[in-house]
Residue frames relative to the residue before (quaternion, step in Angstrom):
aa qw qx qy qz dx dy dz
M 1.0000 0.0000 0.0000 0.0000 0.00 0.00 0.00
D 0.2871 -0.7669 0.5478 0.1714 3.54 -0.85 0.94
A 0.7250 -0.4557 0.3052 0.4167 3.55 -1.34 0.25
L 0.6384 0.5326 -0.3338 0.4442 3.60 1.00 -0.72
Q 0.6469 0.5073 -0.3124 0.4760 3.58 1.00 -0.83
E 0.6452 0.5191 -0.3166 0.4627 3.58 0.97 -0.85
E 0.6341 0.5378 -0.3155 0.4573 3.56 0.99 -0.86
E 0.6622 0.5048 -0.2970 0.4673 3.58 0.95 -0.88
I 0.6447 0.5181 -0.3186 0.4631 3.58 0.97 -0.85
L 0.6634 0.5021 -0.3064 0.4625 3.59 0.93 -0.88
K 0.6466 0.5084 -0.3212 0.4693 3.59 1.01 -0.74
E 0.6567 0.4979 -0.3078 0.4755 3.58 0.97 -0.81
F 0.6171 0.5299 -0.3383 0.4732 3.56 1.04 -0.78
G 0.6587 0.5266 -0.3035 0.4435 3.58 0.90 -0.93
K 0.6416 0.5142 -0.3136 0.4750 3.57 1.00 -0.82
K 0.6617 0.5037 -0.2973 0.4690 3.57 0.97 -0.91
L 0.6286 0.5349 -0.3262 0.4608 3.57 0.99 -0.84
Q 0.6787 0.4889 -0.2908 0.4645 3.56 0.83 -0.97
K 0.6396 0.5303 -0.3200 0.4554 3.59 0.98 -0.85
L 0.6788 0.4773 -0.2846 0.4801 3.59 0.90 -0.93
R 0.6401 0.5271 -0.3248 0.4549 3.59 0.95 -0.83
K 0.6897 0.4682 -0.2796 0.4764 3.57 0.89 -0.93
A 0.6141 0.5454 -0.3493 0.4510 3.59 1.05 -0.67
K 0.6876 0.4390 -0.2646 0.5142 3.57 1.16 -0.60
K 0.4001 -0.7491 0.4367 0.2969 3.57 1.38 0.05
L 0.4048 0.6942 -0.4834 0.3473 3.55 0.99 0.95
S 0.3936 -0.6672 0.5733 0.2671 3.54 -0.98 0.81
I 0.6441 -0.4917 0.3864 0.4404 3.58 -1.21 0.29
R 0.6501 0.5342 -0.3174 0.4374 3.58 0.92 -0.90
N 0.6968 0.4622 -0.2849 0.4687 3.59 0.82 -0.95
F 0.6397 0.5126 -0.3273 0.4699 3.57 1.02 -0.76
A 0.6439 0.5287 -0.3224 0.4494 3.58 0.90 -0.92
Y 0.6408 0.5188 -0.3172 0.4686 3.57 0.97 -0.85
A 0.6800 0.4949 -0.2902 0.4566 3.59 0.85 -0.98
A 0.7303 0.4147 -0.2282 0.4926 3.59 1.04 -0.77
E 0.3832 -0.7394 0.4600 0.3078 3.58 1.34 -0.06
L 0.4933 0.6095 -0.4404 0.4373 3.54 0.99 1.00
S 0.5194 -0.6113 0.4736 0.3636 3.58 -1.18 0.32
V 0.6164 -0.5486 0.4191 0.3788 3.54 -1.21 0.56
S 0.6666 0.5089 -0.3162 0.4434 3.59 0.89 -0.89
Y 0.6352 0.5174 -0.3351 0.4652 3.60 1.04 -0.69
V 0.6345 0.5131 -0.3316 0.4735 3.60 0.97 -0.82
Q 0.6276 0.5292 -0.3345 0.4628 3.59 0.97 -0.79
K 0.6612 0.4980 -0.3032 0.4722 3.59 0.95 -0.86
L 0.6241 0.5247 -0.3393 0.4692 3.58 1.04 -0.71
E 0.7042 0.4903 -0.2781 0.4317 3.55 0.85 -0.96
I 0.7063 0.3958 -0.2810 0.5153 3.60 1.13 -0.42
G 0.5370 -0.6944 0.3606 0.3153 3.56 1.29 0.12
V 0.5378 0.6331 -0.4154 0.3707 3.58 1.08 0.59
S 0.7002 0.3601 -0.2764 0.5510 3.59 1.28 0.09
N 0.2954 -0.7456 0.5796 0.1444 3.50 -1.12 0.82
P 0.2727 -0.8070 0.5001 0.1557 3.61 -0.29 1.22
S 0.4695 -0.6416 0.5304 0.2942 3.52 -1.19 0.63
Y 0.6745 -0.4714 0.3624 0.4375 3.56 -1.25 0.19
T 0.6324 0.5357 -0.3247 0.4557 3.57 1.00 -0.83
T 0.6525 0.4985 -0.3073 0.4810 3.57 1.00 -0.81
L 0.6224 0.5331 -0.3448 0.4578 3.59 1.00 -0.73
L 0.6427 0.5159 -0.3214 0.4663 3.57 1.01 -0.78
K 0.6362 0.5214 -0.3194 0.4705 3.59 1.02 -0.81
I 0.6467 0.5263 -0.3096 0.4571 3.56 0.98 -0.88
A 0.6736 0.4913 -0.2944 0.4671 3.56 0.85 -0.98
D 0.6508 0.5161 -0.3145 0.4595 3.57 0.96 -0.85
A 0.6721 0.5045 -0.2965 0.4537 3.61 0.89 -0.90
L 0.7166 0.4183 -0.2390 0.5044 3.57 1.13 -0.67
H 0.3402 -0.7525 0.4827 0.2916 3.59 1.34 -0.21
V 0.5162 0.5828 -0.4462 0.4413 3.55 0.90 1.05
R 0.5069 -0.6044 0.5070 0.3474 3.55 -1.34 0.11
L 0.6192 -0.5291 0.4108 0.4097 3.57 -1.17 0.40
S 0.6158 0.5661 -0.3466 0.4246 3.57 1.07 -0.68
D 0.5599 0.5984 -0.3920 0.4180 3.61 1.20 -0.33
F 0.6416 0.4978 -0.3202 0.4878 3.57 1.29 -0.21
D 0.2562 0.7808 -0.5265 0.2181 3.57 1.27 0.30
L 0.2594 -0.8169 0.5008 0.1207 3.56 -0.45 1.20
D 0.5375 0.6151 -0.4133 0.4024 3.58 1.23 0.11
K 0.6025 0.5746 -0.3485 0.4304 3.58 1.27 -0.21
């Protein structure tokens, strides 16, 4: 995978994260607290400039009450 592909995946993930967060009617601050993440980190995730670890992905899914598969970027 090249850098351009990785960048696109991160941007798509960020869009999906924001969509799911808003669907749950969570502010960035409330979501960050629930996921045990900083607000600035969540903002970076949503704009696609940070690459979350697997542990962070689990925290995100748990805070949103979704499965990791709900982040399927092929949809």
